[in-house]
The first five atom37 places (N, CA, C, CB, O) and aatype in JSON, in Angstrom:
{
  "aatype": [12, 7, 13, 0, 3, 10, 0, 9, 0, 3, 9, 0, 6, 3, 18, 2, 10, 15, 19, 6, 6, 10, 13, 5, 10, 4, 3, 5, 10, 7, 9, 15, 18, 11, 15, 15, 11, 16, 1, 10, 0, 10, 6, 3, 19, 11, 0, 10, 9, 5, 11, 9, 16, 0, 5, 5, 2, 15, 6, 3, 1, 7],
  "atom_mask": [
    [1, 1, 1, 1, 1],
    [1, 1, 1, 0, 1],
    [1, 1, 1, 1, 1],
    [1, 1, 1, 1, 1],
    [1, 1, 1, 1, 1],
    [1, 1, 1, 1, 1],
    [1, 1, 1, 1, 1],
    [1, 1, 1, 1, 1],
    [1, 1, 1, 1, 1],
    [1, 1, 1, 1, 1],
    [1, 1, 1, 1, 1],
    [1, 1, 1, 1, 1],
    [1, 1, 1, 1, 1],
    [1, 1, 1, 1, 1],
    [1, 1, 1, 1, 1],
    [1, 1, 1, 1, 1],
    [1, 1, 1, 1, 1],
    [1, 1, 1, 1, 1],
    [1, 1, 1, 1, 1],
    [1, 1, 1, 1, 1],
    [1, 1, 1, 1, 1],
    [1, 1, 1, 1, 1],
    [1, 1, 1, 1, 1],
    [1, 1, 1, 1, 1],
    [1, 1, 1, 1, 1],
    [1, 1, 1, 1, 1],
    [1, 1, 1, 1, 1],
    [1, 1, 1, 1, 1],
    [1, 1, 1, 1, 1],
    [1, 1, 1, 0, 1],
    [1, 1, 1, 1, 1],
    [1, 1, 1, 1, 1],
    [1, 1, 1, 1, 1],
    [1, 1, 1, 1, 1],
    [1, 1, 1, 1, 1],
    [1, 1, 1, 1, 1],
    [1, 1, 1, 1, 1],
    [1, 1, 1, 1, 1],
    [1, 1, 1, 1, 1],
    [1, 1, 1, 1, 1],
    [1, 1, 1, 1, 1],
    [1, 1, 1, 1, 1],
    [1, 1, 1, 1, 1],
    [1, 1, 1, 1, 1],
    [1, 1, 1, 1, 1],
    [1, 1, 1, 1, 1],
    [1, 1, 1, 1, 1],
    [1, 1, 1, 1, 1],
    [1, 1, 1, 1, 1],
    [1, 1, 1, 1, 1],
    [1, 1, 1, 1, 1],
    [1, 1, 1, 1, 1],
    [1, 1, 1, 1, 1],
    [1, 1, 1, 1, 1],
    [1, 1, 1, 1, 1],
    [1, 1, 1, 1, 1],
    [1, 1, 1, 1, 1],
    [1, 1, 1, 1, 1],
    [1, 1, 1, 1, 1],
    [1, 1, 1, 1, 1],
    [1, 1, 1, 1, 1],
    [1, 1, 1, 0, 1]
  ],
  "atom_positions": [
    [[-66.79, -11.19, 6.42], [-66.44, -10.86, 5.06], [-65.89, -9.44, 5.06], [-67.66, -11.01, 4.1], [-66.52, -8.53, 5.6]],
    [[-64.71, -9.27, 4.45], [-64.1, -7.96, 4.38], [-64.65, -7.13, 3.24], [0.0, 0.0, 0.0], [-65.3, -7.65, 2.33]],
    [[-64.39, -5.85, 3.31], [-64.84, -4.97, 2.25], [-63.64, -4.41, 1.5], [-65.7, -3.83, 2.81], [-62.65, -4.01, 2.11]],
    [[-63.74, -4.4, 0.2], [-62.72, -3.81, -0.65], [-62.97, -2.31, -0.68], [-62.73, -4.43, -2.1], [-64.1, -1.86, -0.49]],
    [[-61.94, -1.55, -0.9], [-62.11, -0.11, -0.98], [-62.4, 0.29, -2.42], [-60.86, 0.63, -0.44], [-61.79, 1.22, -2.95]],
    [[-63.33, -0.43, -3.03], [-63.7, -0.16, -4.42], [-65.21, -0.05, -4.55], [-63.17, -1.26, -5.35], [-65.97, -0.86, -4.0]],
    [[-65.62, 0.96, -5.28], [-67.03, 1.11, -5.61], [-67.24, 0.61, -7.03], [-67.49, 2.6, -5.46], [-66.29, 0.43, -7.78]],
    [[-68.49, 0.38, -7.38], [-68.83, -0.08, -8.73], [-68.27, 0.87, -9.77], [-70.36, -0.2, -8.89], [-67.74, 0.42, -10.79]],
    [[-68.36, 2.17, -9.54], [-67.84, 3.16, -10.49], [-66.33, 3.02, -10.67], [-68.18, 4.58, -10.01], [-65.81, 3.2, -11.77]],
    [[-65.61, 2.69, -9.58], [-64.16, 2.51, -9.66], [-63.8, 1.32, -10.54], [-63.57, 2.33, -8.27], [-62.89, 1.4, -11.36]],
    [[-64.52, 0.24, -10.36], [-64.25, -0.97, -11.15], [-64.58, -0.71, -12.61], [-65.07, -2.16, -10.62], [-63.83, -1.12, -13.5]],
    [[-65.69, -0.04, -12.87], [-66.07, 0.28, -14.25], [-64.97, 1.1, -14.92], [-67.4, 1.06, -14.28], [-64.6, 0.82, -16.06]],
    [[-64.45, 2.08, -14.22], [-63.38, 2.93, -14.77], [-62.11, 2.12, -15.01], [-63.09, 4.1, -13.84], [-61.48, 2.25, -16.06]],
    [[-61.74, 1.29, -14.05], [-60.51, 0.5, -14.17], [-60.55, -0.46, -15.36], [-60.27, -0.29, -12.89], [-59.52, -0.74, -15.97]],
    [[-61.74, -0.97, -15.68], [-61.87, -1.97, -16.75], [-62.53, -1.41, -18.01], [-62.66, -3.15, -16.23], [-62.96, -2.17, -18.88]],
    [[-62.61, -0.09, -18.11], [-63.18, 0.59, -19.28], [-64.58, 0.08, -19.64], [-62.26, 0.4, -20.47], [-64.89, -0.19, -20.8]],
    [[-65.42, -0.05, -18.62], [-66.81, -0.47, -18.8], [-67.72, 0.64, -18.3], [-67.1, -1.81, -18.05], [-67.31, 1.48, -17.5]],
    [[-68.96, 0.64, -18.76], [-69.92, 1.6, -18.23], [-70.45, 1.08, -16.89], [-71.09, 1.84, -19.24], [-70.4, -0.12, -16.6]],
    [[-70.96, 2.0, -16.1], [-71.56, 1.62, -14.82], [-72.74, 0.68, -15.07], [-72.02, 2.87, -14.03], [-72.97, -0.25, -14.3]],
    [[-73.48, 0.93, -16.15], [-74.63, 0.08, -16.47], [-74.18, -1.36, -16.76], [-75.39, 0.64, -17.69], [-74.86, -2.31, -16.37]],
    [[-73.04, -1.51, -17.43], [-72.52, -2.86, -17.68], [-72.17, -3.56, -16.37], [-71.28, -2.81, -18.6], [-72.41, -4.76, -16.21]],
    [[-71.61, -2.8, -15.43], [-71.28, -3.38, -14.13], [-72.55, -3.74, -13.36], [-70.42, -2.42, -13.31], [-72.59, -4.76, -12.68]],
    [[-73.58, -2.89, -13.46], [-74.85, -3.22, -12.82], [-75.4, -4.54, -13.37], [-75.88, -2.09, -13.03], [-75.9, -5.37, -12.61]],
    [[-75.3, -4.73, -14.68], [-75.77, -5.97, -15.3], [-74.99, -7.17, -14.77], [-75.66, -5.9, -16.83], [-75.57, -8.22, -14.48]],
    [[-73.67, -7.02, -14.66], [-72.85, -8.11, -14.12], [-73.21, -8.4, -12.66], [-71.34, -7.76, -14.23], [-73.29, -9.56, -12.25]],
    [[-73.44, -7.35, -11.89], [-73.85, -7.54, -10.5], [-75.16, -8.31, -10.44], [-73.99, -6.19, -9.78], [-75.31, -9.23, -9.62]],
    [[-76.1, -7.95, -11.29], [-77.38, -8.65, -11.33], [-77.19, -10.12, -11.69], [-78.33, -7.98, -12.33], [-77.8, -10.99, -11.08]],
    [[-76.33, -10.39, -12.68], [-76.07, -11.77, -13.1], [-75.46, -12.59, -11.97], [-75.14, -11.79, -14.33], [-75.76, -13.77, -11.81]],
    [[-74.59, -11.94, -11.19], [-73.88, -12.65, -10.13], [-74.6, -12.6, -8.78], [-72.5, -12.08, -9.97], [-74.14, -13.18, -7.8]],
    [[-75.74, -11.91, -8.74], [-76.49, -11.81, -7.49], [-75.85, -10.9, -6.47], [0.0, 0.0, 0.0], [-76.0, -11.1, -5.26]],
    [[-75.13, -9.89, -6.94], [-74.46, -8.94, -6.05], [-75.38, -7.73, -5.87], [-73.05, -8.51, -6.62], [-75.77, -7.09, -6.85]],
    [[-75.71, -7.43, -4.64], [-76.63, -6.31, -4.4], [-75.85, -5.0, -4.36], [-77.41, -6.52, -3.08], [-74.7, -4.95, -3.94]],
    [[-76.52, -3.94, -4.81], [-75.93, -2.6, -4.85], [-77.06, -1.58, -4.79], [-75.06, -2.39, -6.12], [-78.22, -1.9, -5.06]],
    [[-76.71, -0.36, -4.42], [-77.7, 0.71, -4.39], [-77.4, 1.76, -5.45], [-77.74, 1.36, -3.01], [-78.31, 2.34, -6.04]],
    [[-76.12, 2.0, -5.69], [-75.72, 3.01, -6.67], [-74.31, 2.71, -7.16], [-75.81, 4.44, -6.06], [-73.69, 1.74, -6.73]],
    [[-73.82, 3.55, -8.05], [-72.47, 3.36, -8.56], [-71.42, 3.61, -7.48], [-72.22, 4.28, -9.75], [-70.25, 3.24, -7.65]],
    [[-71.83, 4.23, -6.38], [-70.89, 4.51, -5.28], [-70.88, 3.41, -4.24], [-71.25, 5.83, -4.61], [-70.14, 3.49, -3.25]],
    [[-71.69, 2.36, -4.44], [-71.75, 1.25, -3.49], [-70.38, 0.59, -3.38], [-72.81, 0.22, -3.92], [-69.8, 0.18, -4.38]],
    [[-69.87, 0.5, -2.16], [-68.62, -0.2, -1.88], [-68.96, -1.68, -1.73], [-67.9, 0.36, -0.59], [-69.91, -2.05, -1.04]],
    [[-68.18, -2.52, -2.38], [-68.5, -3.94, -2.44], [-67.64, -4.77, -1.51], [-68.34, -4.44, -3.85], [-66.51, -4.41, -1.17]],
    [[-68.2, -5.9, -1.12], [-67.45, -6.88, -0.33], [-66.32, -7.44, -1.18], [-68.37, -8.02, 0.17], [-66.43, -7.52, -2.4]],
    [[-65.24, -7.81, -0.53], [-64.06, -8.31, -1.22], [-64.39, -9.49, -2.13], [-63.0, -8.73, -0.21], [-63.91, -9.55, -3.26]],
    [[-65.2, -10.41, -1.66], [-65.57, -11.58, -2.46], [-66.38, -11.17, -3.7], [-66.38, -12.57, -1.61], [-66.25, -11.78, -4.76]],
    [[-67.2, -10.14, -3.56], [-67.98, -9.66, -4.71], [-67.08, -9.01, -5.75], [-69.06, -8.67, -4.24], [-67.27, -9.19, -6.95]],
    [[-66.09, -8.25, -5.29], [-65.14, -7.62, -6.21], [-64.36, -8.7, -6.96], [-64.17, -6.68, -5.44], [-64.16, -8.6, -8.17]],
    [[-63.94, -9.72, -6.24], [-63.21, -10.83, -6.89], [-64.07, -11.49, -7.96], [-62.77, -11.88, -5.84], [-63.59, -11.77, -9.06]],
    [[-65.33, -11.74, -7.65], [-66.23, -12.38, -8.6], [-66.43, -11.51, -9.83], [-67.59, -12.68, -7.95], [-66.41, -12.01, -10.96]],
    [[-66.61, -10.21, -9.63], [-66.78, -9.29, -10.76], [-65.54, -9.27, -11.65], [-67.08, -7.88, -10.26], [-65.64, -9.35, -12.87]],
    [[-64.37, -9.17, -11.03], [-63.13, -9.1, -11.81], [-62.91, -10.39, -12.58], [-61.92, -8.82, -10.88], [-62.47, -10.36, -13.73]],
    [[-63.2, -11.52, -11.97], [-63.07, -12.79, -12.68], [-64.0, -12.84, -13.88], [-63.36, -13.96, -11.74], [-63.6, -13.29, -14.95]],
    [[-65.23, -12.39, -13.71], [-66.21, -12.38, -14.8], [-65.76, -11.43, -15.91], [-67.62, -11.98, -14.28], [-65.85, -11.77, -17.09]],
    [[-65.3, -10.25, -15.54], [-64.85, -9.26, -16.53], [-63.66, -9.79, -17.32], [-64.48, -7.94, -15.84], [-63.65, -9.71, -18.55]],
    [[-62.67, -10.33, -16.63], [-61.48, -10.81, -17.34], [-61.81, -12.01, -18.21], [-60.38, -11.18, -16.35], [-61.24, -12.16, -19.29]],
    [[-62.72, -12.87, -17.77], [-63.13, -14.01, -18.6], [-63.81, -13.52, -19.87], [-64.08, -14.95, -17.81], [-63.54, -14.03, -20.96]],
    [[-64.69, -12.53, -19.74], [-65.37, -11.97, -20.92], [-64.37, -11.3, -21.86], [-66.45, -10.96, -20.49], [-64.45, -11.47, -23.08]],
    [[-63.43, -10.55, -21.31], [-62.43, -9.88, -22.14], [-61.54, -10.89, -22.85], [-61.58, -8.93, -21.3], [-61.17, -10.69, -24.01]],
    [[-61.19, -11.96, -22.16], [-60.35, -12.99, -22.78], [-61.08, -13.7, -23.9], [-59.9, -14.0, -21.74], [-60.48, -14.0, -24.93]],
    [[-62.37, -13.97, -23.72], [-63.13, -14.64, -24.76], [-63.33, -13.71, -25.97], [-64.51, -15.12, -24.21], [-63.36, -14.18, -27.11]],
    [[-63.46, -12.41, -25.74], [-63.56, -11.46, -26.84], [-62.26, -11.36, -27.61], [-63.95, -10.08, -26.31], [-62.26, -11.21, -28.83]],
    [[-61.14, -11.44, -26.9], [-59.83, -11.39, -27.54], [-59.59, -12.59, -28.45], [-58.74, -11.31, -26.49], [-58.95, -12.48, -29.5]],
    [[-60.11, -13.74, -28.03], [-59.94, -14.98, -28.82], [-60.92, -15.07, -29.96], [-60.1, -16.19, -27.94], [-60.63, -15.7, -30.97]],
    [[-62.08, -14.45, -29.81], [-63.14, -14.62, -30.77], [-63.11, -13.62, -31.84], [0.0, 0.0, 0.0], [-63.95, -13.63, -32.74]]
  ]
}
């Protein structure tokens, strides 16, 4: 499994979310982390981005 060059803090910033919100998403998806600087596996980043975009799309429609 490859690693993306993205930390939780980077993803939070890119998607205008708090680090705490990303921690909650990681917990929901079973993604382990130690801090906001944790670099994530590529598959974990993909899962997070899919979850974030799905939530944003549902908010836009609702």
